[in-house]
N, C-alpha and C positions, 0 to 999 in steps of 0.2 A: 812038835813037830808040824810043822807048815803043810798046808793041803797043796795037792798039785792042781794049779789053775786048770778048769775044762777050755776045749779049744772050741771058742765060741764061732757063730756066723760072721760076727763083725771081725774077728781075728783073721778068719780065711778071706774075707773082703779085703783085709790090708795086705795080707801075704799075696794075693794074686795081683792087687794094685803096686805092690812094690817090686815084684820079679817079674812083671810084664813090664813094667816101666824101665827098669834096669836094661831089660832085653833089647828094648826097641828103643831108647833113648835119643841116640844118636842120631836113627834113621827118623826119628818123629821131628827132632831138633831141625834136621837140614829139609824135611817137606815143609814145616812149619815157616822156616826163615823165610825159603824162597816163595813162598805163598804169600807171606807178608810183603817182600818185595815187589811182587807181581799186582798186588791189589790197585795200585794208583800208577800202571805202567804206561797207559796213554795220556795220562794228566801230566806226567813227569817228561815224556817224549815231546809233548806239546810246549812245554818252557823253553827246551832248548832246540826246538825246532825253527826255522827262519820262518818269519811271519809273512803272509801275504796281505798287505794293507788293502783293503777295498774301499773307496769311497762310492755311494750311490749317485748316479749319474740320472740323465733323461730317462735313457731307454738302454735297456741290455741287448746283448746281441743274442741273437735266437740260438736255440739249443743245435739247430742244423749247420750255423756258422762255426759254432764251436766244436761241434763234432768232426766237421771236415777239416779246421785246423790241426786236431789232436791225434785224426788218423796218421797223419805222417809220422806219430812217434812208433805206431803198431795197430794191432787189432784191438779193439774198445770192446770191453767185456761188459761195462757196466758204468751207470752215470748216476752220482750223487747229488740231488738239487737241494737244497737247503731251504727253509722257508723264510731266515732272514734276509734282508736286502744287500746286507754287507758281509755275507759269507762266501765262501768260495765253494763253486763246483768242484766235484771230485771224480775224475775220470780214472778207471782202473782199466790198465792197457797191458797187454801182452807184448812186450818190446822184443822179445826172442822165442823162440821154440823151449828153451830152458826156463823161462820165467812162467812157468805152470799157472800161478795164482794171480799174477799179474802186479803191475807197479802202481802204485796211485799217483796221481798228478793234479794237483790243485790250481785250479784255472779261475782267474777273475772274470766274471760274466760281463762287465762293462768294457773291459780293455783286451781280454783274451790273453792277459799277461799269463805264464806259465810257472808254476813254480813245481821243480822236479823232487822227487823223492831224495831227501839227502842221507847218505851212509852216514853212521857215526857209532862211536865207542858203545853207546847206548843200546843200540840195537844188538850188539854182541854181548851186552850183559844180560839184557832180559831174555834174551833167547838163551844163554846159558842157566838163567835162573828158571826158565819153563821148562828147559830138560832135566834139570836138577829136581825140580817139583814133581815131574811124572814119571822119570826114570833114574833119577840119582845119577845122571851123567852116563849111564851105562846104555848098552844095546837096550832097543826098548823091550823086546821078547826076555830079557833077564830082568832088567829095572821095574818093569810095569808091576809083574806080580809080587816083587819086594814092597815096593811101595804099598801095593794092595793090602797084602798080609799086614804090614805096619799100621796101616790106615783101620785095619778090623781089631788089632789090639788098641789103638788109641780110643776106639769106640768102647771097648770093654775097660779101659782105664778111665773113660768119661763117667761109666756107669756107675765103678765101683767107686770112683772119688766122691761121687755126690751121696754113696750110700756111708761111706767113712765120713763125710763132711756133717751128717746129721748126728745130733749129740745124743747118748745114750736117755737122758731124760728129756721128754718134749716139754721143757719151759722156757718162756722168753729168755730169761737169765742165761739159760744155758745155750740158746741160739745166738745171742748178741756176739761172742766173741769172734764166731766164724762170719761175721757180717762185715768187721771191719779190721785195717790194718794198724797195728800197735807201734806207730814210731817212736813211742818212746822207750820201749822195752829194749833188751839187748839184741844185737844181730841174730842169734839163732831164733828167736822168736818173731822178728820182722821177717826173716827168710820164711819161717813156716807160716806167717800169715800171707804172705805172697804169694804161696803155693795154694794154701787152703783157700783163702779168700777170692783172690782173682779166679782160681779155676772155677770157683762156685758160679761167679758172676759171668763168666765166659762159655759156661757148659753147652746152654740152650744153642748157640750160634756155632759152637764147634761141632755138635752133633749134627746140626743142618749140614754143615759142611762135609763132615764124613760120609754122611748116608747118601748124598749127592756125587761126591767125590769117587766112589766105589764104582761108580756108572763107566768110570774111563778105564777103571782098572780090570774089570772080571766081566765076561760076556754072560754067565752065569747069572751074575747078580742083576745086571740089566734085563735080563730076561725074565728074572723074578720081580723086579720093580715093574717092567710091563704089564706083567700079570696082576699085579697087586692094584695098579691103577687103572687096569683094564685097557689099556692102549700103548703103542709101542714108545719106549723112549728113545728119543733122537729118529723117530720115524719122519720125520719133517726133513731132514737134510738130503737137500736136494728135490724130495718130493716124487708124486709119481709124474713120468715124463708126459706132458701133453703136446702134440704136435699141432702145426697148422690144419684148420680144417676149410681154408679159404681156397676157392677154387677161381675168384676173383682176379684179374690181372692188377686191380687197384691195391697199392702199396702203400699206406699212410707214411707221413714223415713223422719223425720221432716226438716233434713238438706237438702234433696232433695227437699221438700216444699219450703224451703228457697231461694234454689238455681232457682227454677222456678219463684218464685217471682222478684227474681233479674233480670232475663231474661225479663221477661214481662215488669216491670218497672226499665229500665236501667239508673238509676240515684243514685248518693250517699244519704243516708238519714237513718234516723231512721226506722226500721221496727217493727211492733207490730203484733203477730202471735197469733190468738186466736183458742185454739186447740179445736177439736171435743169431746164433752164430751158423746157422745154414737155411735153406729155403724150408723146410719143415719146421723151423724153430718158430717161437711166440716170443711175445714181450713179457717179462715177469715183473710185476711191481709190487714193491714192499714200502707202505707208508706208515710213519710214525706219527702219532697226533701228538702236537704240544702240549695240549691240555690234558693228558691221559695222566693216570696215578704212577704208571712206570714208564721210563723213557725207553724201554728195552721191547715194549709189545708192539706188533704190527699189523695192520690189515694188508691182506694179500688181494692182489688181481693177477689174471692170466687174460692177455689181450692179444688177438690175432693181428696180423700185418694189414686187414682190411678194417681194423678197429672195433671188430666184434669182440665182446667179454666172454670168453669160455670158463671163466672161474672168478666168483667173488667169495671171500673168505675172510669174515671179520673176527677179530680176536674174541670178542664180547658175548659174540655167540655160540664160542666154542663150550662144550661140556667142560665143568671145572677139571675132570681129570686130564683131559687134552690140555686145557692152559698149563698145568703144572707141569706136565710132561714137556711141553714146548719150553718152559722156563727153567728147566733143569741147570743148564749153564749160567744164567744171570742168578738164578737163587744160590750156587755155588760159589761163583765168584765176587758176589755181593753188589752187581750193578744192578739188580732189581729194583731198587728205589733211587737209583741215582748216587750224588755225592753222599748222601745222609747214611745210606748201609753200607756205602763203602768205608765211611769213616768207623761205623760199629765193627766191621769186618778187619779193618785194619788193627783195631785195637785187640780184638778177639785173638787175631793170628799173632801178634806180639806177645801176648799172654801164653798163648799155646807154645810159642818159641822158648819161653822163659820156664815152662812148666817141668820138662827134662833136666834143666839146670838147677832149679830149687828143689826138685825131689831128689835130686842125687847127693845133693849137700844135706838135705834131711835124713837121709840114710846113713851117710857118713858119719855125721854127728852122732846119730843113734849106736852105730857099729862102735866109734871110739869109746863112746860111753861104756857100752858091753864088754867091751876090752878091759877097759879100767877097772870094772868092778871085777873081772875074773882076776886080775893081777892082784887085787886088794883080798879076795878070798884065798888065793894060793900064799901070799903073806901069811895071812892069819893062821892058815893051817900049818905053816912051817914053824912058826912061834909055838 
């Protein structure tokens, strides 16, 4: 008489992995698929966008001249000035009261030629992908918590998956099969390897995406993360409002404000200038160092209308916990190290999209196998 097998910890982890995966597979597939599409959104849009060809000439037009021309389009909220001589300036302009965020206008700094933003089907596609990724195309109050719960489940799937991946015997021969895909095997084995091996290689990146992504899903998670880091996540959005302290009637031109910012932040890089929107407003400067380790980190200045520097904030001087909190979004999207990290994130997202599919196929094959065994036992019993 056969002994009944004991219910081991490994079997418990396998069952959790199986049932959580089957229960959340469709949602995880949709969230990961849309995330994969969004990784290179800006790069794909730029391929299909109309190009503004710029040839460097003797002298650029002044920022004031360009500002005067662009003000005819509406209220200018910010100006992005590149470090390269052959790149356009980007003016963000509120063309109407409905245009809350403003529209981007690319401007040739030599000829003042303007390229207005072009609406395309890609805008609608990526807009849908964003809503699918964040809210499953539902109302945000309904979709956000559903995506959040599925993301938490995905975290447990990642942890249990790694536990299952480790062999019972910790010897190199036992580890080797889990590190490669045996393409010469039958399709069932190939499918198993695609799930097992690719899941292992992408796990760390996926866990980073999960832990950062939950910051958008739940306020309690964001607050807990802020407590762990010792600083508020997303706390710099907008920042504390600083009003003008100048009692002087002198108001500097934007070109002079730009020169001050270059003296304070003396390196080559893209500069984004947010203009004051009222008399008490100030200039907010954000500059990105071309030689920096990350294209998304910036140094910040707040400059009054008379040219006095009210605040200077260098990214390298911030404590590590504040730096991490500041970079939650680029860490989640893969923009943290530019194109290199985006490629890694794209591949990891692609693998994550495939995991619910390959996992379901593994379960279905095992289900059919068990069903076949039961039929055989019944036939033997009848005989």
